[in-house]
N, C-alpha and C positions, 0 to 999 in steps of 0.2 A: 210050613206057613203058606197060607193061600195067597193068591195074587192080590186080592182085595185087602188082606191084612198087611201085606208089604206096602201097598200104596198108602194105607192109613199111617203106617210108621213114617214113611218118607214125608208125607204131608205134615204130620205132627212135628217132625224135626225141622222142616223148613219154616213152619210158623214160628217156632222158637228162634230160629236164625233171624227172621225178619225183625223180631223185637230187639234182640241183642244188637244187630247191625244198625237199626234205626237210632237207638239210644247212643251207641258208640259214635256214629257219624255226626250226630248233632252236637255231642260233647266236644269232639275233635275239631269241628268247624268253628267253634266259639270265637277264636281270635279274629277270623274273617268277618263273621256275622255281626259281632258286637264292636269291632274296632274300625270306625270309618277311615282312620288314617293308616290302615294296614298296608295299603298299596304304596305308600311313601315311607314306610317304616322298615325296620330290620326284618320283620316277617317271621313266621313259624311254619315254613313251607313243608317240612317233613310231617308235622302234625296234620296239616291240611291234606297232604297226600294220603295219609293213613285214614283220614275221614272220608276222602273220596273212595278209597278202597272199600271201606265199610259200606258206603252207599251203593257201590257197584255190587257188592255181595247182597245187599238188600234187594236191589232190582232183580238180580238173578233168582233169589229165593222167592220173590213175589211171583215171577213167572213160573217157577217150579211148583208152587202150590197149585196154581191153575192147571198145570199139566198133570200133576199127580192125582188131583181130584176128578179130573175130567172123565176118565173111564167109569168111575163109580157114579158120578152125578148124571151122566148121559142116560143111564138106565132108569132114572127117576124123573127126568125132565130134560129132554135134549135141547130145546130152545134156551132154557134158563142156563144150562150147563155151558153152552156155546157163549152165551152172554157173559157168564162169569169169566171164562178164559179170555175173552176179548177185553173185558174190564181190567183184568190183571195185567194184560199186555199194555194197555193204555197207562195204567198206574206206573208200571216199570219205565215206560218211555218218558213220562213226565219227570220221574226221579232222575233219569239220565240227563235230561236237560238241565236240571238243577246242579248235577255234578259238573257238567261242562262250564256252567256259569261261574262256579267257585274256582275251578282250575284256571279259568280265564283271568281271574283276579291275580292269581299267583304269576301267570305269564306277564300280565301288565306290570306288576311290581318288578319283576326281573328285567324286563326289557327297558324299563324307565331308567334304571341305573341311579346314580346319586341325584337327588332332587336339586333342581336349579332354581329358576325364577319362581316367585310366589304364584304367578298365574299358571305356570306349567304344573306346579304341585296341586293347585286347586283343580285343574282339569283332570289330573289323575285321580284325585279323591272323588270327583263327580262321576267319572267313569266306573270307579270301583263301587261306589254306592249303587249305580245303576245295575251292575252285575249282581250285587248282593240282593237288590230288590227283585231281580229276576228269579234268584234262588228262593226268596221268600214266597213269591207267587207260586212257584212249582211245589213248594212244601204245602201250601194251602190247597192247591188243586189236586195234587197227587195223593200224598199220604193222609189227606183229610177228606176232601169232597168225593174223589173217585173211590178211595178206600171205603168210605161210608156206603156208597152205592153198591160196591162189590160185597160188602158185609151183609147188606140187606138181601141181596140175591142169594148168597150162600146160606144165610140163616133161614131164609124162607124155604129153600130146598130141603135143608136139614129138618125143618119143622114139619113139612108136609110128608116127607119120606120116612121120618122117624129114624134116620140113620144114627142119630145121637139122642140122648134124652131131651125131651122138649124144654126142660128148664134151661139147658145149655143153648138151645136154639133161640129161646126167648131173650136170653142175655145178648145174643148177637143182634136180634131185631132191635132191641132197645139201644144197644151201642151204636149200630149203624145209623139209626134215625137221629140219635143225639149228636154224633159227630158231623152228620150232614147239616143239621140245624145250626151247630156251632160254626161250621165253615161258612155257611150263608151269612150268619151274623157278623163274622169277621169281614167278609166280602163287602158288606154294606156299612162297615165302620162302627158297629155297635160296641165292640171291644177289640183289644189287640189280640193277635194270634197267640203270642207268648204272654199269657196272663193267667191269673188264678182261674177265671171262668173257662178259658180255653183248655187249661190243663185238666180241670175237673170233667169237662165234656169228653176228654179223651180216655178217661179211666175205664168206663164200661167197655169200650171196644178193645182196649188193651186186655182187660179181664177176659173178654170173650175169646180172643185169640190164644191167650195162655191156657184157658180152661179147655178149649177145643184141642189144642196141641197135646195137652196131658192126656185127655180122653183118647185121642187117636193113637198116641204112643203106647199106652198101657192097656187099653181095652179094644181099640179099633172101632169099626162101625157095628151097629146093631143090625146085621144083615137080615136076620129073620124078620124083624119089625119092618125094615126097609122094603123087603120083598112083598110083604103083605100090603103095606101102604101103596107100593107101586102098582100092584095088581088091582087094588081098589080104585086108584086114580085112572088106570087104563079102562077099567070096567065102566066108570062114570063117563069117560070120553066116548066109549063104544055105544053106550046107551043114548047119549046125546046125538051121536051120528046116526043111530038107527031111527 
């Protein structure tokens, strides 16, 4: 197995891990995200810790995809490849901030002990809501807006280099553009992030990542087409420079 083929398998596996970890983390976080009284209740801390572990795996897998694809992408467009790696690092960093905010809710609940006066309980609930709001913003900015931008960069590189069939790359371009537009709409209050519209907007980028993962796992990159496309691009650059 060539080095490029191994990198394709690693990247494909990590893309699948990101999908599973993202869904698992969101499902396990549900008691905190949907229960404003979690911080003064009995809590489901073990479930939240498992969710945090899923999201930590997600952040590591996100960085891993950038690292695995970088050697291949650099040969087709160095600047864009560096931008993709940096974008994935930013996405992972935002996810980690979200993890910390949720774990802080658990710490706040544990340190509060039995709820006393009503005003103290109200203060705890307010603090808990603020931490959950911080997580919601990281979820919007990281796995939505930054993810969309990263998807556009990667799909554009895949399209121009023909490392994967162009139909796959077009799906990524559509998915990246749609998730960015949806995140912008949520940012300006057009609709809620967790809504039918928001969920539908996320379907194409989910389909892109799963399709790309399966392609990389079972067929790898189309290296021959990628080399031809890369040589053509370099020739055009040399002609312009000359």
